[in-house]
C-alpha positions as CSV (number, residue, x, y, z in Angstrom):
1,M,43.3,143.6,120.2
2,A,42.6,140.5,118.0
3,R,39.0,139.8,117.3
4,I,37.4,136.4,117.5
5,N,37.9,134.6,114.2
6,N,40.5,137.2,113.4
7,R,38.0,139.6,111.9
8,K,39.0,143.2,111.2
9,N,37.3,145.8,113.3
10,D,35.3,147.0,110.2
11,E,34.4,143.5,109.0
12,I,31.0,141.8,109.4
13,R,30.5,138.1,110.2
14,D,29.8,135.7,107.3
15,I,26.1,136.2,106.3
16,K,23.9,133.7,104.7
17,I,20.2,134.3,103.8
18,T,18.1,131.2,102.8
19,R,14.7,132.1,101.4
20,N,11.6,129.8,101.4
21,Y,12.9,128.1,104.5
22,T,9.5,127.0,105.8
23,K,6.6,125.5,103.9
24,Y,3.5,127.5,104.9
25,A,4.4,131.1,105.5
26,E,4.1,133.5,102.5
27,G,7.6,134.6,103.2
28,S,10.2,132.8,105.2
29,V,14.0,133.1,105.7
30,L,16.8,131.6,107.7
31,I,19.4,134.3,108.3
32,E,22.8,133.3,109.6
33,M,25.1,136.0,110.9
34,G,28.2,134.1,112.0
35,E,26.9,131.7,114.7
36,T,23.6,133.7,115.2
37,K,20.7,132.0,113.4
38,V,17.2,133.3,113.2
39,I,14.1,132.0,111.4
40,C,12.0,134.9,110.1
41,T,8.5,134.4,108.6
42,A,6.0,136.8,107.2
43,S,2.3,135.7,107.3
44,I,-0.6,137.6,105.7
45,E,-3.9,138.0,107.5
46,D,-6.9,139.5,105.7
47,K,-7.8,141.8,108.5
48,V,-6.4,144.8,110.4
49,P,-6.5,146.1,114.0
50,P,-9.8,147.9,114.9
51,F,-8.2,151.4,114.5
52,L,-7.5,150.7,110.8
53,R,-10.9,149.2,109.8
54,H,-12.5,150.8,106.8
55,T,-9.4,152.9,106.1
56,G,-8.1,150.8,103.2
57,T,-4.7,150.7,105.0
58,G,-2.8,147.7,106.2
59,W,-0.5,147.0,109.2
60,I,2.6,145.1,110.1
61,N,3.1,143.5,113.5
62,A,6.2,141.6,114.8
63,E,6.8,139.0,117.4
64,Y,10.2,137.9,118.6
65,S,11.3,134.9,120.7
66,M,14.4,132.9,121.6
67,L,14.3,129.1,121.8
68,P,15.1,127.8,125.2
69,R,18.5,126.4,124.2
70,S,19.4,129.1,121.7
71,T,21.8,130.4,124.4
72,H,24.6,129.0,126.4
73,Q,22.3,128.1,129.3
74,R,18.6,127.1,128.9
75,K,16.3,130.1,128.8
76,I,12.8,129.6,130.4
77,R,10.1,130.0,127.8
78,E,8.2,133.2,128.2
79,A,5.0,131.3,127.7
80,S,5.8,129.3,130.9
81,R,6.1,132.6,132.8
82,G,2.9,133.9,131.4
83,K,4.2,137.2,130.2
84,L,6.8,138.8,127.9
85,D,9.8,140.4,129.4
86,G,10.8,144.0,128.7
87,R,13.6,143.1,126.3
88,T,11.3,141.0,124.1
89,Q,8.6,143.7,124.0
90,E,11.2,146.3,123.0
91,I,12.6,144.1,120.2
92,Q,9.2,143.3,118.8
93,R,8.3,146.9,118.6
94,L,11.6,147.7,117.1
95,I,11.2,145.1,114.3
96,G,7.6,146.2,113.6
97,R,8.3,149.9,113.3
98,T,11.4,149.3,111.2
99,I,9.6,147.2,108.6
100,R,6.6,149.6,108.6
101,S,9.0,152.5,107.9
102,V,9.9,151.0,104.4
103,V,6.5,149.7,103.4
104,D,3.7,151.9,102.0
105,L,0.9,150.5,104.1
106,S,-1.8,152.3,102.0
107,K,-0.9,150.0,99.1
108,I,-1.5,146.6,100.8
109,G,-5.1,147.0,101.5
110,E,-6.7,146.0,104.8
111,R,-4.3,143.3,105.6
112,T,-1.9,142.6,108.4
113,I,1.5,141.1,107.9
114,W,2.7,139.2,110.9
115,V,6.5,139.0,111.2
116,D,7.7,136.2,113.5
117,C,11.4,136.1,114.3
118,D,12.5,133.0,116.2
119,V,16.1,132.9,117.3
120,I,17.4,129.3,117.2
121,Q,21.0,130.1,118.0
122,A,22.2,133.3,119.7
123,D,25.8,134.7,119.4
124,G,25.1,138.4,119.6
125,G,23.1,140.7,117.3
126,T,19.9,138.7,117.4
127,R,17.6,141.8,117.0
128,T,19.7,143.2,114.1
129,A,19.8,139.9,112.3
130,S,16.0,139.6,112.9
131,I,15.4,142.9,111.2
132,T,17.7,142.1,108.2
133,G,16.1,138.7,107.7
134,A,12.5,139.8,108.4
135,F,12.7,142.4,105.7
136,V,13.6,139.7,103.1
137,A,10.7,137.6,104.3
138,V,8.3,140.5,104.1
139,V,9.4,141.3,100.5
140,D,8.7,137.7,99.5
141,A,5.3,137.8,101.1
142,L,4.4,141.1,99.4
143,N,5.7,139.8,96.1
144,K,3.3,136.9,96.3
145,L,0.5,139.3,96.8
146,H,1.7,141.3,93.8
147,K,2.1,138.3,91.5
148,S,-1.4,137.1,92.4
149,K,-2.6,140.7,91.5
150,A,-4.1,141.1,95.0
151,I,-2.1,144.4,95.1
152,K,-1.4,146.6,92.1
153,E,2.3,147.3,92.8
154,M,5.1,146.4,95.2
155,P,4.7,148.8,98.2
156,I,8.4,148.6,99.3
157,T,9.9,152.1,99.4
158,N,13.4,151.2,100.5
159,F,15.5,148.3,101.6
160,V,16.4,148.2,105.3
161,S,18.9,146.3,107.4
162,A,20.4,146.6,110.9
163,I,23.8,146.0,112.4
164,S,25.5,146.3,115.8
165,V,28.6,148.3,116.6
166,G,30.4,149.0,119.8
167,I,33.6,150.0,121.6
168,V,35.4,147.1,123.2
169,G,38.5,148.3,125.2
170,Q,39.6,151.2,123.0
171,E,38.6,149.5,119.7
172,H,35.6,150.6,117.6
173,M,34.1,147.4,116.2
174,L,31.4,146.3,113.7
175,D,29.0,143.4,114.2
176,L,29.7,142.3,117.7
177,C,29.4,138.6,118.6
178,Y,28.2,137.7,122.1
179,E,31.6,137.7,123.8
180,E,32.4,141.1,122.3
181,D,29.0,142.5,123.2
182,S,29.4,141.3,126.8
183,N,32.6,143.2,127.1
184,A,31.6,146.3,125.2
185,H,31.9,149.7,127.0
186,V,29.6,151.2,124.4
187,D,26.9,149.3,122.5
188,M,24.9,150.5,119.6
189,N,22.4,149.2,117.0
190,I,22.1,151.1,113.7
191,I,19.2,150.6,111.3
192,M,19.6,152.1,107.8
193,T,18.0,152.1,104.3
194,D,19.6,151.5,101.0
195,K,19.7,155.3,100.6
196,G,22.0,155.6,103.6
197,E,19.2,157.1,105.7
198,F,18.8,156.2,109.4
199,V,15.6,154.5,110.6
200,E,16.8,154.2,114.2
201,V,20.0,154.5,116.2
202,Q,20.1,152.9,119.7
203,G,23.2,153.7,121.6
204,T,24.2,153.3,125.3
205,G,27.3,154.0,127.2
206,E,27.0,150.8,129.3
207,E,30.2,151.3,131.2
208,R,31.3,154.8,130.3
209,P,30.2,157.8,128.3
210,F,31.3,158.2,124.7
211,S,32.3,161.3,122.7
212,R,31.0,162.8,119.5
213,N,34.1,161.5,117.8
214,D,33.2,158.0,119.1
215,L,29.7,158.4,117.8
216,N,30.9,159.4,114.3
217,K,33.2,156.4,114.1
218,L,30.5,154.0,115.1
219,L,28.0,155.6,112.6
220,E,30.6,155.2,109.9
221,L,31.1,151.5,110.8
222,G,27.3,151.0,110.9
223,E,26.9,152.6,107.5
224,K,29.6,150.3,106.0
225,G,28.0,147.2,107.6
226,N,24.5,148.0,106.5
227,K,25.7,148.5,102.9
228,E,27.1,145.0,102.9
229,L,23.9,143.6,104.5
230,I,21.7,145.3,101.9
231,K,24.0,143.9,99.2
232,A,23.4,140.4,100.6
233,Q,19.6,141.1,100.7
234,R,19.8,142.1,97.0
235,A,21.7,139.0,96.1
236,A,19.2,136.8,98.0
237,L,16.1,138.4,96.4
238,G,17.5,138.5,92.9
239,E,15.1,139.8,90.3
240,I,12.6,141.0,92.9
241,A,15.3,143.3,94.3
242,D,16.0,144.6,90.8
243,E,12.3,145.4,90.3
244,I,12.3,147.4,93.6
245,L,15.7,149.1,93.5
246,G,16.8,148.9,89.9
247,M,19.8,147.1,88.5
248,E,23.4,147.4,89.5
249,Y,25.4,148.3,86.4
250,G,28.5,150.0,87.8
251,N,29.2,153.7,87.5
252,E,30.6,154.1,84.0
253,V,28.8,155.5,81.0
254,V,30.0,156.0,77.4
255,I,28.5,158.7,75.1
256,A,28.1,157.2,71.6
257,T,29.0,160.2,69.4
258,N,31.9,161.2,67.3
259,N,30.6,164.8,67.2
260,A,32.9,166.9,69.3
261,H,30.3,169.6,69.7
262,K,27.7,167.2,70.9
263,L,30.1,165.5,73.3
264,E,31.1,168.8,74.9
265,E,27.4,169.9,75.2
266,I,26.3,166.5,76.7
267,G,29.2,166.5,79.0
268,A,28.4,170.0,80.3
269,I,24.7,169.1,80.9
270,L,25.7,165.8,82.6
271,E,28.1,167.6,84.9
272,D,26.0,166.6,88.0
273,F,25.4,163.1,86.8
274,E,27.0,160.8,89.4
275,Y,28.7,158.5,86.8
276,N,32.1,158.5,85.1
277,V,31.4,159.7,81.6
278,Y,33.6,158.4,78.8
279,S,33.9,159.4,75.1
280,L,34.3,156.9,72.2
281,K,37.9,157.9,72.1
282,D,38.3,156.9,75.8
283,V,37.1,153.4,74.9
284,D,39.2,153.1,71.7
285,L,36.2,153.5,69.4
286,A,37.0,157.0,68.0
287,G,35.9,157.3,64.4
288,I,33.7,154.2,64.4
289,E,31.2,154.3,61.6
290,I,27.6,153.3,62.5
291,V,25.0,153.0,59.8
292,E,22.0,155.1,61.0
293,D,19.3,153.8,58.7
294,G,16.4,154.4,61.1
295,K,13.2,156.3,60.2
296,T,13.0,158.3,63.4
297,F,15.3,160.1,65.8
298,E,14.5,157.5,68.4
299,H,15.4,154.6,66.1
300,N,18.7,156.1,65.1
301,A,19.6,156.9,68.7
302,L,18.9,153.3,69.7
303,I,21.0,152.0,66.7
304,K,24.0,153.9,68.0
305,A,23.5,153.0,71.6
306,R,23.0,149.3,71.0
307,T,26.1,149.1,68.8
308,I,28.4,150.8,71.4
309,A,26.9,148.9,74.4
310,K,27.5,145.6,72.6
311,K,31.1,146.6,71.9
312,T,32.0,148.0,75.3
313,N,29.6,146.1,77.7
314,M,29.0,149.5,79.3
315,I,25.9,151.6,79.8
316,T,25.7,153.6,76.6
317,I,23.9,157.0,76.0
318,A,23.3,158.0,72.4
319,D,21.7,161.1,71.0
320,D,20.1,161.6,67.6
321,S,18.9,165.1,67.0
322,G,17.8,167.5,64.4
323,L,15.7,170.4,63.2
324,E,12.0,170.2,62.1
325,V,10.8,173.2,60.1
326,D,7.0,173.2,59.7
327,A,6.9,175.1,56.4
328,I,8.9,172.4,54.6
329,G,7.2,169.3,56.0
330,K,9.3,169.1,59.1
331,K,12.5,168.8,57.1
332,P,15.4,168.4,57.4
333,G,14.5,166.1,60.4
334,I,16.6,163.0,60.7
335,Y,18.7,164.2,57.7
336,S,19.7,167.5,59.5
337,A,23.4,166.7,59.5
338,R,23.4,165.9,55.8
339,F,20.6,168.1,54.5
340,A,22.8,169.5,51.7
341,G,24.6,166.2,51.0
342,E,26.4,163.3,52.6
343,N,29.5,165.3,53.5
344,A,27.9,168.8,53.8
345,T,29.3,171.3,56.2
346,D,27.2,173.2,58.7
347,E,27.3,176.3,56.5
348,E,26.1,174.4,53.4
349,N,23.2,172.9,55.4
350,R,22.2,176.4,56.6
351,Q,22.4,177.8,53.1
352,K,20.1,175.1,51.7
353,L,17.6,175.7,54.6
354,M,17.5,179.4,53.8
355,K,16.9,178.7,50.1
356,S,14.1,176.3,51.1
357,L,12.4,179.1,53.1
358,N,12.6,181.8,50.4
359,N,9.4,183.9,50.4
360,V,8.1,182.2,53.6
361,A,6.7,184.8,56.0
362,A,8.0,185.1,59.5
363,S,4.7,183.8,61.0
364,Q,5.1,180.6,58.9
365,R,8.8,179.9,59.9
366,T,8.0,177.9,63.1
367,A,10.4,175.2,63.9
368,R,11.8,173.0,66.7
369,F,14.9,171.2,67.6
370,V,14.4,167.6,68.6
371,S,16.7,165.4,70.6
372,A,16.1,161.7,71.2
373,I,18.2,160.1,73.9
374,A,18.6,156.4,74.0
375,V,20.1,154.5,76.9
376,V,21.1,150.8,76.5
377,F,22.4,148.8,79.4
378,P,24.8,145.9,79.3
379,D,22.1,143.3,79.8
380,G,20.1,144.6,76.8
381,K,17.5,146.6,78.7
382,E,16.9,150.0,77.1
383,F,14.8,153.1,76.9
384,V,14.5,156.2,74.9
385,V,13.2,159.7,75.6
386,R,12.5,162.8,73.5
387,G,13.1,166.5,74.3
388,T,12.2,169.5,72.2
389,C,12.8,173.2,72.0
390,E,10.4,175.4,70.1
391,G,11.4,178.4,68.0
392,A,11.5,179.9,64.5
393,I,14.0,180.2,61.7
394,G,15.4,183.7,61.2
395,F,16.1,185.6,58.0
396,E,19.8,185.8,58.7
397,E,22.5,184.2,60.7
398,K,23.1,185.8,64.1
399,G,25.7,184.9,66.8
400,K,29.0,183.1,66.9
401,N,28.4,180.4,69.5
402,G,27.0,176.9,69.0
403,F,27.1,174.8,65.9
404,G,24.8,173.4,63.2
405,Y,21.7,175.5,62.7
406,D,22.2,177.5,65.9
407,P,22.8,180.8,64.2
408,L,19.4,180.6,62.4
409,F,17.2,179.2,65.2
410,I,15.4,181.9,67.3
411,V,14.3,180.4,70.6
412,S,10.7,181.0,71.6
413,G,10.5,183.5,74.5
414,Y,14.1,184.7,74.1
415,N,14.2,186.5,70.8
416,K,17.7,185.3,70.3
417,T,19.3,182.5,68.4
418,F,21.1,179.7,70.1
419,A,24.3,181.1,68.7
420,E,23.7,184.4,70.5
421,M,23.3,182.7,73.8
422,P,26.1,181.8,76.3
423,S,26.5,178.0,76.3
424,S,25.4,177.9,80.0
425,V,22.0,179.4,79.0
426,K,21.6,177.1,75.9
427,N,22.5,174.1,77.9
428,S,19.7,174.8,80.4
429,I,16.9,175.2,77.8
430,S,17.9,173.3,74.7
431,H,16.2,170.2,73.2
432,R,19.2,168.2,74.4
433,A,19.0,169.6,77.9
434,N,15.3,168.8,78.1
435,A,15.9,165.2,76.8
436,L,18.8,164.6,79.2
437,K,16.6,165.8,82.1
438,L,14.0,163.2,81.2
439,M,16.8,160.6,80.7
440,K,18.2,161.2,84.1
441,S,14.8,160.8,85.7
442,E,14.1,157.6,83.8
443,F,17.6,156.4,84.4
444,S,17.2,156.7,88.2
445,K,14.2,154.5,88.1
446,R,16.1,151.6,86.5
447,V,19.4,151.6,88.5
448,V,20.3,151.2,92.1
449,R,19.3,154.3,94.0
């Protein structure tokens, strides 16, 4: 069956979120979902309900109403009747508990945020539109508290939105308008976070029962719709959203190294990294020469990452690593790859190291591998982390695996060189593995979760 406005069954109505819609509230939004329009405000009150006094914790309450002529026929004001009807009370509680589920109330102090959702035009999905708009209004209100230093940090734990789904005839539909909702055999409201987690699912077989298969199809539609709504919330909130969720940079990453051994090792360690990982060859930059004239591992890693990020406009990960041997003043350090000369082989570097440690006792041959991992994003934001692996330099080469100084480096606690270890073991304990673990943790804080 053809839908109103020829929408596809999995298509939401046009959405528009207008921030700062009213003058006085700390946060205010006009949300438009097709012909449904709701004004959502968030007001801050410096007190809490009696049960929260002297706890240091805040609260969020919600009120919901419909203007008398927001519907096809005039609706009597509830104030005229002297009491709220059951539907209104249900929706108010739903909005309140939804917003509370994604705000750390312990971080807002003893304050109450009053959320008011006033429907000025109703064409189905007023409660779900209210939730989606109210969240944006609350974020704005909390951001004002944060910017004024009334609270130390933004207490938003997740984004949240809500959408309706249903079965009309035999069709599973997303974001029902009033006419579709009136004819739905099954009606459901699905509230979800940006992580794809459910806050609440309300479903009723109004005219007939529904199957597990029906439920799964409706949940899939709801997930799709909520992803689109959260994308709209992000767009409306701009930099505030980036501070809370991190930036959206796509899912492609390039590793800035021409060293085949490093590339293979980094690729293995990043096997569970949920990004498409590319080499310099993949982006037509194989063999590129980058002058690494930094004074530290971190500086050199950043030089490489900045250069490739600028050329590719992609997230770039670069490693600069080396060996620090305490007995010779932490040499070779940043010159590890060219310790024996600019074009020295691994074997020549190892031979020079052994000569440098002639007559040095075993107890004095302590050393560590160091890896600095730099990440540079297309917009110029960047960070760098360091990982190390402690050990000692042996008196002879042992093992056939690995590369560089691996046959000489005896890993603390293992009594084996890196070259004697299977790559799976090395890649779980090495300096590079430790740095990449830190990198992934820091990375996740800066990009969309």
